[in-house]
mmCIF file as gemmi writes it, N, C-alpha and C atoms, coordinates in Angstrom:
data_model
loop_
_atom_site.group_PDB
_atom_site.id
_atom_site.type_symbol
_atom_site.label_atom_id
_atom_site.label_alt_id
_atom_site.label_comp_id
_atom_site.label_asym_id
_atom_site.label_entity_id
_atom_site.label_seq_id
_atom_site.pdbx_PDB_ins_code
_atom_site.Cartn_x
_atom_site.Cartn_y
_atom_site.Cartn_z
_atom_site.occupancy
_atom_site.B_iso_or_equiv
_atom_site.pdbx_formal_charge
_atom_site.auth_seq_id
_atom_site.auth_asym_id
_atom_site.pdbx_PDB_model_num
ATOM 1 N N . UNK Axp A 1 ? -7.256 -4.166 -9.746 1 0 ? 1 A 1
ATOM 2 C CA . UNK Axp A 1 ? -6.666 -3.883 -10.781 1 0 ? 1 A 1
ATOM 3 C C . UNK Axp A 1 ? -5.504 -4.57 -11.088 1 0 ? 1 A 1
ATOM 4 N N . UNK Axp A 2 ? -5.112 -4.869 -12.352 1 0 ? 2 A 1
ATOM 5 C CA . UNK Axp A 2 ? -3.541 -5.523 -12.618 1 0 ? 2 A 1
ATOM 6 C C . UNK Axp A 2 ? -2.573 -4.248 -12.685 1 0 ? 2 A 1
ATOM 7 N N . UNK Axp A 3 ? -1.48 -4.682 -12.563 1 0 ? 3 A 1
ATOM 8 C CA . UNK Axp A 3 ? -0.496 -3.854 -12.721 1 0 ? 3 A 1
ATOM 9 C C . UNK Axp A 3 ? 0.408 -3.92 -14.311 1 0 ? 3 A 1
ATOM 10 N N . UNK Axp A 4 ? 0.538 -3.015 -14.942 1 0 ? 4 A 1
ATOM 11 C CA . UNK Axp A 4 ? 1.262 -3.323 -16.388 1 0 ? 4 A 1
ATOM 12 C C . UNK Axp A 4 ? 2.423 -3.762 -16.102 1 0 ? 4 A 1
ATOM 13 N N . UNK Axp A 5 ? 2.945 -4.858 -16.925 1 0 ? 5 A 1
ATOM 14 C CA . UNK Axp A 5 ? 4.201 -5.562 -16.734 1 0 ? 5 A 1
ATOM 15 C C . UNK Axp A 5 ? 5.324 -4.723 -17.408 1 0 ? 5 A 1
ATOM 16 N N . UNK Axp A 6 ? 6.493 -4.36 -16.739 1 0 ? 6 A 1
ATOM 17 C CA . UNK Axp A 6 ? 7.496 -3.386 -17.386 1 0 ? 6 A 1
ATOM 18 C C . UNK Axp A 6 ? 8.459 -4.447 -18.072 1 0 ? 6 A 1
ATOM 19 N N . UNK Axp A 7 ? 8.588 -4.311 -19.507 1 0 ? 7 A 1
ATOM 20 C CA . UNK Axp A 7 ? 9.48 -4.965 -20.31 1 0 ? 7 A 1
ATOM 21 C C . UNK Axp A 7 ? 10.845 -4.969 -19.765 1 0 ? 7 A 1
ATOM 22 N N . UNK Axp A 8 ? 11.66 -5.897 -19.826 1 0 ? 8 A 1
ATOM 23 C CA . UNK Axp A 8 ? 13.028 -5.854 -19.455 1 0 ? 8 A 1
ATOM 24 C C . UNK Axp A 8 ? 13.816 -5.071 -20.59 1 0 ? 8 A 1
ATOM 25 N N . UNK Axp A 9 ? 14.75 -4.233 -20.164 1 0 ? 9 A 1
ATOM 26 C CA . UNK Axp A 9 ? 15.603 -3.51 -21.21 1 0 ? 9 A 1
ATOM 27 C C . UNK Axp A 9 ? 16.976 -3.644 -21.114 1 0 ? 9 A 1
ATOM 28 N N . UNK Axp A 10 ? 17.734 -3.97 -22.209 1 0 ? 10 A 1
ATOM 29 C CA . UNK Axp A 10 ? 19.062 -4.3 -22.24 1 0 ? 10 A 1
ATOM 30 C C . UNK Axp A 10 ? 20.021 -3.188 -21.48 1 0 ? 10 A 1
ATOM 31 N N . UNK Axp A 11 ? 20.849 -3.494 -20.528 1 0 ? 11 A 1
ATOM 32 C CA . UNK Axp A 11 ? 21.65 -2.294 -20.123 1 0 ? 11 A 1
ATOM 33 C C . UNK Axp A 11 ? 22.54 -1.531 -20.957 1 0 ? 11 A 1
ATOM 34 N N . UNK Axp A 12 ? 22.875 -0.477 -20.769 1 0 ? 12 A 1
ATOM 35 C CA . UNK Axp A 12 ? 23.314 0.55 -21.774 1 0 ? 12 A 1
ATOM 36 C C . UNK Axp A 12 ? 24.107 1.615 -20.845 1 0 ? 12 A 1
ATOM 37 N N . UNK Axp A 13 ? 25.348 1.922 -21.191 1 0 ? 13 A 1
ATOM 38 C CA . UNK Axp A 13 ? 26.005 3.074 -20.547 1 0 ? 13 A 1
ATOM 39 C C . UNK Axp A 13 ? 25.804 4.214 -21.314 1 0 ? 13 A 1
ATOM 40 N N . UNK Axp A 14 ? 25.173 5.052 -20.352 1 0 ? 14 A 1
ATOM 41 C CA . UNK Axp A 14 ? 24.595 6.71 -20.711 1 0 ? 14 A 1
ATOM 42 C C . UNK Axp A 14 ? 25.637 7.486 -20.442 1 0 ? 14 A 1
ATOM 43 N N . UNK Axp A 15 ? 26.564 7.504 -19.533 1 0 ? 15 A 1
ATOM 44 C CA . UNK Axp A 15 ? 27.784 8.373 -19.338 1 0 ? 15 A 1
ATOM 45 C C . UNK Axp A 15 ? 29.035 7.335 -19.224 1 0 ? 15 A 1
ATOM 46 N N . UNK Axp A 16 ? 30.009 7.645 -20.087 1 0 ? 16 A 1
ATOM 47 C CA . UNK Axp A 16 ? 31.2 6.768 -19.939 1 0 ? 16 A 1
ATOM 48 C C . UNK Axp A 16 ? 32.325 7.524 -19.247 1 0 ? 16 A 1
ATOM 49 N N . UNK Axp A 17 ? 32.963 6.767 -18.335 1 0 ? 17 A 1
ATOM 50 C CA . UNK Axp A 17 ? 34.18 7.308 -17.55 1 0 ? 17 A 1
ATOM 51 C C . UNK Axp A 17 ? 35.043 7.897 -18.675 1 0 ? 17 A 1
ATOM 52 N N . UNK Axp A 18 ? 35.73 8.831 -18.392 1 0 ? 18 A 1
ATOM 53 C CA . UNK Axp A 18 ? 36.839 9.354 -19.201 1 0 ? 18 A 1
ATOM 54 C C . UNK Axp A 18 ? 38.217 9.421 -18.404 1 0 ? 18 A 1
ATOM 55 N N . UNK Axp A 19 ? 39.056 9.532 -19.406 1 0 ? 19 A 1
ATOM 56 C CA . UNK Axp A 19 ? 40.727 9.516 -19.059 1 0 ? 19 A 1
ATOM 57 C C . UNK Axp A 19 ? 40.883 10.618 -17.987 1 0 ? 19 A 1
ATOM 58 N N . UNK Axp A 20 ? 41.833 10.426 -16.955 1 0 ? 20 A 1
ATOM 59 C CA . UNK Axp A 20 ? 41.928 11.128 -15.911 1 0 ? 20 A 1
ATOM 60 C C . UNK Axp A 20 ? 43.597 10.994 -15.348 1 0 ? 20 A 1
ATOM 61 N N . UNK Axp A 21 ? 44.142 12.1 -15.484 1 0 ? 21 A 1
ATOM 62 C CA . UNK Axp A 21 ? 45.712 12.287 -14.974 1 0 ? 21 A 1
ATOM 63 C C . UNK Axp A 21 ? 45.644 13.018 -13.769 1 0 ? 21 A 1
ATOM 64 N N . UNK Axp A 22 ? 46.066 12.622 -12.479 1 0 ? 22 A 1
ATOM 65 C CA . UNK Axp A 22 ? 46.06 13.346 -11.141 1 0 ? 22 A 1
ATOM 66 C C . UNK Axp A 22 ? 47.404 12.827 -10.491 1 0 ? 22 A 1
ATOM 67 N N . UNK Axp A 23 ? 47.831 13.616 -9.765 1 0 ? 23 A 1
ATOM 68 C CA . UNK Axp A 23 ? 49.35 13.564 -9.026 1 0 ? 23 A 1
ATOM 69 C C . UNK Axp A 23 ? 48.914 12.518 -7.929 1 0 ? 23 A 1
ATOM 70 N N . UNK Axp A 24 ? 49.967 11.809 -7.642 1 0 ? 24 A 1
ATOM 71 C CA . UNK Axp A 24 ? 49.876 10.647 -6.712 1 0 ? 24 A 1
ATOM 72 C C . UNK Axp A 24 ? 49.414 11.39 -5.31 1 0 ? 24 A 1
ATOM 73 N N . UNK Axp A 25 ? 48.472 10.649 -4.602 1 0 ? 25 A 1
ATOM 74 C CA . UNK Axp A 25 ? 47.867 11.05 -3.406 1 0 ? 25 A 1
ATOM 75 C C . UNK Axp A 25 ? 46.372 12.143 -3.642 1 0 ? 25 A 1
ATOM 76 N N . UNK Axp A 26 ? 46.338 12.588 -4.77 1 0 ? 26 A 1
ATOM 77 C CA . UNK Axp A 26 ? 45.303 13.466 -5.002 1 0 ? 26 A 1
ATOM 78 C C . UNK Axp A 26 ? 44.178 12.651 -5.318 1 0 ? 26 A 1
ATOM 79 N N . UNK Axp A 27 ? 42.728 13.391 -4.848 1 0 ? 27 A 1
ATOM 80 C CA . UNK Axp A 27 ? 41.65 12.646 -5.335 1 0 ? 27 A 1
ATOM 81 C C . UNK Axp A 27 ? 41.304 12.733 -6.902 1 0 ? 27 A 1
ATOM 82 N N . UNK Axp A 28 ? 40.669 11.657 -7.232 1 0 ? 28 A 1
ATOM 83 C CA . UNK Axp A 28 ? 40.316 11.556 -8.658 1 0 ? 28 A 1
ATOM 84 C C . UNK Axp A 28 ? 38.75 10.954 -8.712 1 0 ? 28 A 1
ATOM 85 N N . UNK Axp A 29 ? 37.946 11.785 -9.43 1 0 ? 29 A 1
ATOM 86 C CA . UNK Axp A 29 ? 36.386 11.374 -9.514 1 0 ? 29 A 1
ATOM 87 C C . UNK Axp A 29 ? 36.456 10.759 -10.933 1 0 ? 29 A 1
ATOM 88 N N . UNK Axp A 30 ? 35.924 9.58 -11.08 1 0 ? 30 A 1
ATOM 89 C CA . UNK Axp A 30 ? 35.358 8.956 -12.411 1 0 ? 30 A 1
ATOM 90 C C . UNK Axp A 30 ? 33.962 8.711 -12.124 1 0 ? 30 A 1
ATOM 91 N N . UNK Axp A 31 ? 33.132 9.051 -13.28 1 0 ? 31 A 1
ATOM 92 C CA . UNK Axp A 31 ? 31.701 8.767 -13.292 1 0 ? 31 A 1
ATOM 93 C C . UNK Axp A 31 ? 31.414 7.841 -14.393 1 0 ? 31 A 1
ATOM 94 N N . UNK Axp A 32 ? 30.292 7.103 -14.046 1 0 ? 32 A 1
ATOM 95 C CA . UNK Axp A 32 ? 29.588 6.405 -15.086 1 0 ? 32 A 1
ATOM 96 C C . UNK Axp A 32 ? 28.238 6.054 -14.632 1 0 ? 32 A 1
ATOM 97 N N . UNK Axp A 33 ? 27.399 6.216 -15.674 1 0 ? 33 A 1
ATOM 98 C CA . UNK Axp A 33 ? 25.87 5.953 -15.349 1 0 ? 33 A 1
ATOM 99 C C . UNK Axp A 33 ? 25.417 4.987 -16.597 1 0 ? 33 A 1
ATOM 100 N N . UNK Axp A 34 ? 24.622 4.046 -16.076 1 0 ? 34 A 1
ATOM 101 C CA . UNK Axp A 34 ? 23.943 2.9 -16.762 1 0 ? 34 A 1
ATOM 102 C C . UNK Axp A 34 ? 22.612 2.736 -16.682 1 0 ? 34 A 1
ATOM 103 N N . UNK Axp A 35 ? 21.834 2.538 -17.589 1 0 ? 35 A 1
ATOM 104 C CA . UNK Axp A 35 ? 20.579 2.231 -17.244 1 0 ? 35 A 1
ATOM 105 C C . UNK Axp A 35 ? 20.123 0.932 -17.938 1 0 ? 35 A 1
ATOM 106 N N . UNK Axp A 36 ? 18.934 0.52 -17.644 1 0 ? 36 A 1
ATOM 107 C CA . UNK Axp A 36 ? 18.372 -0.702 -18.166 1 0 ? 36 A 1
ATOM 108 C C . UNK Axp A 36 ? 17.251 -1.261 -17.015 1 0 ? 36 A 1
ATOM 109 N N . UNK Axp A 37 ? 16.599 -2.236 -17.523 1 0 ? 37 A 1
ATOM 110 C CA . UNK Axp A 37 ? 15.556 -2.848 -16.355 1 0 ? 37 A 1
ATOM 111 C C . UNK Axp A 37 ? 15.954 -4.338 -16.475 1 0 ? 37 A 1
ATOM 112 N N . UNK Axp A 38 ? 16.18 -5.01 -15.528 1 0 ? 38 A 1
ATOM 113 C CA . UNK Axp A 38 ? 16.251 -4.384 -14.208 1 0 ? 38 A 1
ATOM 114 C C . UNK Axp A 38 ? 17.539 -3.459 -14.098 1 0 ? 38 A 1
ATOM 115 N N . UNK Axp A 39 ? 17.813 -2.545 -13.096 1 0 ? 39 A 1
ATOM 116 C CA . UNK Axp A 39 ? 18.928 -1.634 -13.055 1 0 ? 39 A 1
ATOM 117 C C . UNK Axp A 39 ? 20.093 -2.376 -13.025 1 0 ? 39 A 1
ATOM 118 N N . UNK Axp A 40 ? 20.98 -1.941 -14.032 1 0 ? 40 A 1
ATOM 119 C CA . UNK Axp A 40 ? 22.222 -2.447 -13.924 1 0 ? 40 A 1
ATOM 120 C C . UNK Axp A 40 ? 23.121 -2.191 -12.676 1 0 ? 40 A 1
ATOM 121 N N . UNK Axp A 41 ? 24.197 -3.06 -12.319 1 0 ? 41 A 1
ATOM 122 C CA . UNK Axp A 41 ? 25.154 -2.688 -11.311 1 0 ? 41 A 1
ATOM 123 C C . UNK Axp A 41 ? 26.257 -2.148 -12.221 1 0 ? 41 A 1
ATOM 124 N N . UNK Axp A 42 ? 27.251 -1.231 -11.364 1 0 ? 42 A 1
ATOM 125 C CA . UNK Axp A 42 ? 28.34 -0.691 -12.001 1 0 ? 42 A 1
ATOM 126 C C . UNK Axp A 42 ? 29.392 -1.257 -11.165 1 0 ? 42 A 1
ATOM 127 N N . UNK Axp A 43 ? 30.534 -2.064 -11.625 1 0 ? 43 A 1
ATOM 128 C CA . UNK Axp A 43 ? 31.578 -2.36 -11.089 1 0 ? 43 A 1
ATOM 129 C C . UNK Axp A 43 ? 32.941 -1.708 -11.516 1 0 ? 43 A 1
ATOM 130 N N . UNK Axp A 44 ? 33.697 -1.489 -10.435 1 0 ? 44 A 1
ATOM 131 C CA . UNK Axp A 44 ? 35.129 -0.845 -10.944 1 0 ? 44 A 1
ATOM 132 C C . UNK Axp A 44 ? 36.3 -1.755 -10.704 1 0 ? 44 A 1
ATOM 133 N N . UNK Axp A 45 ? 37.333 -1.737 -11.769 1 0 ? 45 A 1
ATOM 134 C CA . UNK Axp A 45 ? 38.375 -2.634 -11.789 1 0 ? 45 A 1
ATOM 135 C C . UNK Axp A 45 ? 39.532 -1.895 -11.891 1 0 ? 45 A 1
ATOM 136 N N . UNK Axp A 46 ? 40.689 -2.165 -11.154 1 0 ? 46 A 1
ATOM 137 C CA . UNK Axp A 46 ? 41.856 -1.482 -11.372 1 0 ? 46 A 1
ATOM 138 C C . UNK Axp A 46 ? 43.047 -2.698 -11.649 1 0 ? 46 A 1
ATOM 139 N N . UNK Axp A 47 ? 43.916 -2.868 -12.572 1 0 ? 47 A 1
ATOM 140 C CA . UNK Axp A 47 ? 44.702 -3.865 -12.963 1 0 ? 47 A 1
ATOM 141 C C . UNK Axp A 47 ? 44.113 -5.235 -12.982 1 0 ? 47 A 1
ATOM 142 N N . UNK Axp A 48 ? 42.845 -5.418 -13.3 1 0 ? 48 A 1
ATOM 143 C CA . UNK Axp A 48 ? 42.282 -6.472 -13.322 1 0 ? 48 A 1
ATOM 144 C C . UNK Axp A 48 ? 41.526 -7.154 -11.718 1 0 ? 48 A 1
ATOM 145 N N . UNK Axp A 49 ? 41.724 -6.257 -11.132 1 0 ? 49 A 1
ATOM 146 C CA . UNK Axp A 49 ? 41.252 -6.523 -9.643 1 0 ? 49 A 1
ATOM 147 C C . UNK Axp A 49 ? 39.895 -5.725 -9.393 1 0 ? 49 A 1
ATOM 148 N N . UNK Axp A 50 ? 38.917 -6.071 -8.734 1 0 ? 50 A 1
ATOM 149 C CA . UNK Axp A 50 ? 37.65 -5.454 -8.666 1 0 ? 50 A 1
ATOM 150 C C . UNK Axp A 50 ? 38.175 -4.524 -7.399 1 0 ? 50 A 1
ATOM 151 N N . UNK Axp A 51 ? 37.59 -3.26 -7.528 1 0 ? 51 A 1
ATOM 152 C CA . UNK Axp A 51 ? 37.564 -2.223 -6.57 1 0 ? 51 A 1
ATOM 153 C C . UNK Axp A 51 ? 36.622 -2.087 -5.427 1 0 ? 51 A 1
ATOM 154 N N . UNK Axp A 52 ? 37.055 -2.23 -4.285 1 0 ? 52 A 1
ATOM 155 C CA . UNK Axp A 52 ? 35.909 -2.201 -3.277 1 0 ? 52 A 1
ATOM 156 C C . UNK Axp A 52 ? 35.597 -0.897 -2.994 1 0 ? 52 A 1
ATOM 157 N N . UNK Axp A 53 ? 34.269 -0.621 -2.855 1 0 ? 53 A 1
ATOM 158 C CA . UNK Axp A 53 ? 33.714 0.765 -2.741 1 0 ? 53 A 1
ATOM 159 C C . UNK Axp A 53 ? 33.154 0.88 -1.271 1 0 ? 53 A 1
ATOM 160 N N . UNK Axp A 54 ? 32.863 2.022 -1.005 1 0 ? 54 A 1
ATOM 161 C CA . UNK Axp A 54 ? 32.419 2.386 0.508 1 0 ? 54 A 1
ATOM 162 C C . UNK Axp A 54 ? 31.141 1.323 0.69 1 0 ? 54 A 1
ATOM 163 N N . UNK Axp A 55 ? 31.342 0.753 1.669 1 0 ? 55 A 1
ATOM 164 C CA . UNK Axp A 55 ? 30.353 -0.262 2.242 1 0 ? 55 A 1
ATOM 165 C C . UNK Axp A 55 ? 29.286 0.386 2.803 1 0 ? 55 A 1
ATOM 166 N N . UNK Axp A 56 ? 29.301 1.377 3.26 1 0 ? 56 A 1
ATOM 167 C CA . UNK Axp A 56 ? 28.262 2.173 3.915 1 0 ? 56 A 1
ATOM 168 C C . UNK Axp A 56 ? 27.251 2.835 2.823 1 0 ? 56 A 1
ATOM 169 N N . UNK Axp A 57 ? 27.816 2.933 1.792 1 0 ? 57 A 1
ATOM 170 C CA . UNK Axp A 57 ? 27.096 3.597 0.823 1 0 ? 57 A 1
ATOM 171 C C . UNK Axp A 57 ? 27.426 3.018 -0.844 1 0 ? 57 A 1
ATOM 172 N N . UNK Axp A 58 ? 27.023 1.677 -1.048 1 0 ? 58 A 1
ATOM 173 C CA . UNK Axp A 58 ? 27.428 0.805 -1.948 1 0 ? 58 A 1
ATOM 174 C C . UNK Axp A 58 ? 27.156 1.772 -3.345 1 0 ? 58 A 1
ATOM 175 N N . UNK Axp A 59 ? 26.29 2.578 -3.577 1 0 ? 59 A 1
ATOM 176 C CA . UNK Axp A 59 ? 25.881 3.413 -4.621 1 0 ? 59 A 1
ATOM 177 C C . UNK Axp A 59 ? 27.055 4.578 -4.756 1 0 ? 59 A 1
ATOM 178 N N . UNK Axp A 60 ? 27.858 4.863 -3.918 1 0 ? 60 A 1
ATOM 179 C CA . UNK Axp A 60 ? 28.795 5.916 -4.319 1 0 ? 60 A 1
ATOM 180 C C . UNK Axp A 60 ? 30.042 5.598 -5.067 1 0 ? 60 A 1
ATOM 181 N N . UNK Axp A 61 ? 30.482 4.232 -4.757 1 0 ? 61 A 1
ATOM 182 C CA . UNK Axp A 61 ? 31.615 3.783 -5.679 1 0 ? 61 A 1
ATOM 183 C C . UNK Axp A 61 ? 32.814 4.688 -5.375 1 0 ? 61 A 1
ATOM 184 N N . UNK Axp A 62 ? 32.977 4.965 -3.884 1 0 ? 62 A 1
ATOM 185 C CA . UNK Axp A 62 ? 34.183 5.672 -3.543 1 0 ? 62 A 1
ATOM 186 C C . UNK Axp A 62 ? 35.161 4.668 -3.061 1 0 ? 62 A 1
ATOM 187 N N . UNK Axp A 63 ? 36.394 4.916 -3.266 1 0 ? 63 A 1
ATOM 188 C CA . UNK Axp A 63 ? 37.48 4.166 -2.559 1 0 ? 63 A 1
ATOM 189 C C . UNK Axp A 63 ? 38.798 4.881 -2.631 1 0 ? 63 A 1
ATOM 190 N N . UNK Axp A 64 ? 39.664 4.375 -1.932 1 0 ? 64 A 1
ATOM 191 C CA . UNK Axp A 64 ? 40.998 5.098 -1.866 1 0 ? 64 A 1
ATOM 192 C C . UNK Axp A 64 ? 42.043 4.013 -2.396 1 0 ? 64 A 1
ATOM 193 N N . UNK Axp A 65 ? 42.786 4.351 -3.451 1 0 ? 65 A 1
ATOM 194 C CA . UNK Axp A 65 ? 43.62 3.349 -3.888 1 0 ? 65 A 1
ATOM 195 C C . UNK Axp A 65 ? 45.183 3.757 -3.547 1 0 ? 65 A 1
ATOM 196 N N . UNK Axp A 66 ? 45.68 2.633 -3.45 1 0 ? 66 A 1
ATOM 197 C CA . UNK Axp A 66 ? 47.27 2.629 -3.011 1 0 ? 66 A 1
ATOM 198 C C . UNK Axp A 66 ? 48.045 3.461 -3.817 1 0 ? 66 A 1
C-alpha cells in the first residue's frame, strides 16, 4: 500500500514568548512553541547574537546569559 503524502504547512507561532523582568543572576524561563510541516526550528537571539542552547538537549533551549 502507498502512504498518503502529508502536505507542507507554513510555520506559525502558537505560543509567543512574553516580556519578563528578573533580577541579575536569577533564572528566567521564556517559552515559544511553533508548529508546521516540516517542524520549524526555534532560535533565540540576544542583542542580535544567536544564543547557544544546551548542546546535550537541543530542544531544551536552555542557556546561561552573562
